[in-house]
N, C-alpha and C positions, 0 to 999 in steps of 0.2 A: 303436287304432281311429281312425276318420276324424274326429278331434276335436282341439281344441287348448286349452291352458291358457295364461294370461298368465304370464310369468316373474316372479320376485320383483322384478326391476328394473322391469318394466313396471307392477307394482302399487305405484307410488309415490304419495305423498300429492298430488303435483302433478296427478294424473289424477282426483282425487276431491275434491269440495267437501263438507265436513261443516258443515252450516248451523248457525251459532251461534244464529240465531233459532229454529231448530227445537228447541233444547234446552229450550224452554218445555215440551215434552212430558215431559221428565224430571221436572218438578215438577207437571205438570198433574194427575196423579192425586191430589195433595194440594190442588188448587185449592179455595178456600173458596166461590167464587161462580161455578161453571160455568154456562153458558148453557143454559136449557131449550130443547128442540126445539119451535119454534113451528110451528103449522099441521099437526100430525100427525093423520092421518086413519086410523081403523080400517076396513079394507076387509072383514075377516071376523073375528068375535070369537073364533074357535077353539073354539066351544062343541061342535061335532061333529067337527071336523078339527083336529089339531095340525099346523101347517104348518112346513115347513123348506125350505131350499135353493131360494129363489125365484130366478128369472131373469126379465128383463123386456125388452121392446122396444116402440118407439113407431112408430105408423103415420102416414100423411100427414094424418090428421084429428086428430093429437095424442092419440089414444086409446092407452092403455097395455095391452099384452098381457102377461099374467103367467102363468108356469107354476111350480109348486112341488110338492114331495112332500107327502103328507099321510097321517097315521095317526090312531089313536084318541087322544084326550086322555090324557095321562099317559105316552105313549111319545114321548120328546123327544130321541132320539138320531139323528134324521135317517136312519132306515132302516138303521143299521149293525147292529143286533141284532134287528130285527123287520121284518115285511113292511109295505109302504106302497103307496099308489096315486099316480098322477100327476093333478094337478088344474090346470085352466085357468080363468082369469077375465079379464074385460075391464073396464077402468074408464076413465072420462074423465079429462082432465087436472085436473079439480077434485075427483076422488076419488069421483064417482058410479059405483056399480057398475052396469055395463051388462049383463054376463053374470056370474052368480054362480058361485062355484067349482064346477066340474063335472069329473067323472072322465073321463080320456081313455083310459086303458088298458082294453082289453077282456079281456086275459089276467088271470090271477089276480094278486093283490097279491104283490109281491116286493121284494127289496132293489134297487129301481130306481135308486138313486143320485141323481146330480145332473142333472136335465133341463136342456135348453138351448132357447132360442127365438130366432127371427129373423122379421122381417116382410118379405114380398115386396113388389114395387113396386105390386101391386094390392091391398095391405092384408090379404092373407091371412097367417095365422100358421103358420109351420113349427115344430113341436115335435119334438125328438129326446130319447130316453132309453134307458137300458139299464144296469143296475147290475151288481154283481159276478156273474160267470158267465153274464150274459145277452147275447144278440146285440142289436145296436143296432136300434131301431125308430123310426118316426116317425108323425106325424099332421099333417094340414093342416086348419086351421079357417078358414072364410069367414064372418065376422060379417055380411056383407051378406045372407046366406041365413038369418039367425037370425030375421028378422021384427023386430018392435019391440024395441029395446034397452032393456028396462025392468027388468033385474035377474033375469030368469028363468034357469033352468038352460040349458045348451047344448042346442039342438034338433038332432035327427038330420040335418035338412037343412043344417045349418051345417058338417057334417063333409064336406069335399071328399075327404079320405082318412082313413079310420079307421086304427087301429093296423096298421102294415105293417112287416115286417122288411126292413131294407136292409143290415145287417151280415151277414158270413158266419162270424164267430167271436165268442167271448165277449171280454169286456174290462171295463174300469173307466171312470174319468172321461174326458170328451171335451170338445171345443170345436166350435162350429158357426159357419159364416159363409155368407152368400149373395152371389153376384156380381150384376152389373147385369141378367143374364138370368135371375135367380132360380134358378141352379144352386147346389146345396148342397155345401159342402166340410166335411169332418170330419177331425179328428185325434183319436186315441183310444189310451189305454193298452191294450196287448194282454194278454189273459189275466187271471188273478186273483192272480198272485204280486206281491210288493212291488216287483219290477222286471220290466219287460217291454218289448218293442219299442214304438215309437210307430207306430201304424197310420194310413194315409191312406185316405180313402173319398170318392167324389164321386158324386152322384146328382141326378136331376131330380125335385124334389118334386111337380111337376105331373103326372108320368106314372109315377113310381116306377122309372124306368129307371136302372139302375146304369151309370154312365159310367166308373167306375174302382172295381173291387171292393176291398173292404177288404184291405189288404196292408201289411206292415211297410215303413217307410222304412229303407233299408239302413243298418246300423251305428248304429242308435239304440237306446238303452236308457232308458226313462222310469221315473221314480219314481212309483209308484202314488198316493202321498199328495199329489203336486203336480199340481193340475189344470192342464192345458195351456191356452194361449190362442192364438187364431188371428185373422188379419186379412188382407184382400186389398188389393193395390195397383191402380193405374189400368191396369196391363198384365195383370191377372189372375194375378199371382204371389201365392204364399201365404207369409205370414210367421208363424212359430210360436215361442212361448216355452214351455219345459217344464223340468221337473226332470231334468237331464241326468246320469243315472247312467252313461251311456257315457263321460263325462269323468272322473267320480270317484264313489266309492260314497256320498259325502255329498250328491250330487245338487245341484250348483250350478245357477244359472239358465243355460240354454243357448238360444242363438238359432239358428234354422234357416230357410233360405229355399228354397222349392220352386217349380217352375213349376206351371201349372194342372193338370198330369197327375201330380203327385207326384214328379217328378224333382228331384234336388238341384241347386240353383244355388249355394247357400252351405251347406257342411256345418256341423254343430254347432260353434258357437263359444262359449266360455265368456265371459259378461259379466264385466266388471271387478269385482274385490274389493279394497278398499283394504288389507285385512290378509290377506296370503296364508295359506291353510290354517287360518284361524280362522273357524269357523262359515260356511263357504262355501255350505252347503246352504240352499235356499230354504224359506220358510215355506209349508206346504201351503195351497192355495187362493189364495195371494197372488201371482198372475202376471197381467200385463195387457200386451197389445200392440195398438197401433192404427197406422194409416197416415194421414198428413196430406198437406198440400200438397207437391207435388214428390216424392211417394212417400217422404218422410222417415218413418222408423219410430220411434214413441214406445213406450218400455218402462217399466213400473213393476213392481218385484218387491220382495220382502222376504226378508231372510236372518236367520240366527240370531245375528249379532253383537249384543253388548250385552244378552244374556240372562243371568239370574242363574246358570244352570247351564251346564255345559260338555259335557254329554253330547250324543250325536248328535241324536236327535229329541227336542226340548225338551218336557218334561212339566210343568215348573214355571216358566213364563216370565212371572212376575207382571206385569211392565210392560215387558219388554224387546223386542228385535228392532230391526232397522234397515230402513227402507224406502228404496228407491233409485229414482231417475228418471234416464233417459238417452235421448238421441236417437241414432239410427243412420242412416247414409246408405249404403244398399247399392250405389248406383251407383259408389261410390269403390273397390270391391273387385272382383276377378274373379268371374264367375259360371260357374266351371268345376267346381263340385261339391266344392271343397276348403274347409277352414275359412278364415275371414277373419282378417286381421290386425286385432285389436281396436282398435289405436291408429288405424288408417286408417278402420275402419268407424264408430267412435264420433265424434259431433259434439260436441266440447267435453267437459268433465269430467262425471262423474256427480255427481248431487246426492244426498247421503245425509241421512236424517232419522232420528234415534234415537227410541226410546220407543214404537214402534207394536206393537200386538198384532193379528195377522191382518187387516191392512188389505185393503180391496177398492177397486180403482180403476176409473173409467169416464170416458168422454168425455161431457161435458155439452153442453147446447144452446148454452152460451156459449163453446164451443170450448176450454174449460179441462179438464184432466184432474183430476178430483176424487178424493181418496183419503180414505176413511172407515175409521177404525181403532177398536179398543177399548182401553180402559185396563185392562190386566189382565183380571180377571174381575169387575170392579166393576160392570159394566152400563152404564157411561158410554161415549159415543162421542166420538171426536175427528175433526176434519176439517182438511184443507188442500188446496190446489190447485196444480198445476204448469202452466206455460205451454208448450205445444208450439211456439209461434212464437219465444219468447224463450229457452226452454231452462232456465228457473229456476223459483223459487217465485213463484206468482202471488197466493196468499192465505195469510196467516199461520195457524199452527195455532190452533184453538179447541176447547174441550172442552164437551160438552153432557151434560145429564141428561135424565131422563124416559123412558128406554128401558132395559129389562133385556134385553140382547141374547142371544137364544137360550137364556136361562136357564142350564141346566147345561152348555151348550156353550162353545166357545172364541171368544167375541166375534163380531165382524161378518163372519165368513167367508161369510155368506149374505146380505150386502147386495147389492142389484142397482141399478144406475143406469139410468134411463130418461129421457134427454134432460134435462128440467128437474126431474125427480122422483127420489126415492130410495125403494126398496121394500125392506122387510126383515121378518123374522119375529122377534117379541119375546115374552117371557113375560108372561102376565097376572100381576097382583099376587100371587096365591097360588101361582104357579108350576105350576099344574096343566095348562096347555096353552100352545100357541104361536099367537098371533094374527097375522094379516097386516096390516101397516100401511104407510103411505106419507106422505112429507112433501116439501115443495119443497126442492130443493138449496139455495136461498138461505136457508132457515131454519138452515143450518149455518154461516153466516158473516155 
């Protein structure tokens, strides 16, 4: 297929930096004095809704738009085995609830999966969702039409677009980005099988006009458990990171560059692994891509190396996993639709950090890439940050207590970054529901 793997020679230790400083994570789970999370704010107690899978975005007023799945308390598996609804809430940067959690889907509750959210230049929120076996749909919320922002439920006038189908086929997890003209770009796992093509979709949220109907990106095969990530550059090109089953059945992290109409500029290229053929597959949910100055691409992903077990999809990864940060310069390789030479594409060595469990990365308001991870299933969170400009570790690892992450679930795979804040779903003390909480990024370091 139209993909490439690095050779065993290319996968030399010289191309990867295993941070000795990050080895603090290996012993962090046994730390006797971890740091509590300061300034944590409960946005919704979870008394009537058990929240999961939040996503967040910030507008020009520094208000935070949040979307999450929700179900009845006691149903804590994020819509995997039961039906749920999609909820939107708006909060200020200080945690004041401006619009309380309100249902967006008008269709029946379903396995709606992982909703996504982005904010337009006019501060309207675009929300997309569609779970297993569902077509993709979206809604647009205009808080300026809400009236007084005093914590009421979402008013009908604030719906610029109610639930509207934009996909033409079913699928699974997806990623959403908006360009400077507020055009929406989506990549999505096709179908309901464990592997399926990676689909591309482009539409105008202001009019619901489909600009590029949902269609497979040729020669791609995505791992359903690995949520894709998407970012746009200054020229309107689309950069994608996904679990590339088209490269290998273990689904290593694959990088793909498309033009604004979904045509391949750089075909699927496997990102570097320091140990060839040893746990090359990515941790599900743990994929992040952003574009910085001079269209340099920043990537964070996690793979299964340093996990206690050696089976394909890790079930007992108590404190294992390796998180990886790398910068890519697409201008250094041809844009002819072929795979890139990874040695030419990559800017410097990859930075590897052992000891993470389902980390989630996001670009903060301080222009650092923050990575928040769990320590096994202990409920504690750990944090570090990478520097997109310098290409290395910017903030040393630190461990925190005071949050039981998603209760029965796998750590912080539902952490969302929103500029200077972090949003996540956590268990209440008795474990009966999941509440929605927020804390400043700075409280993690």
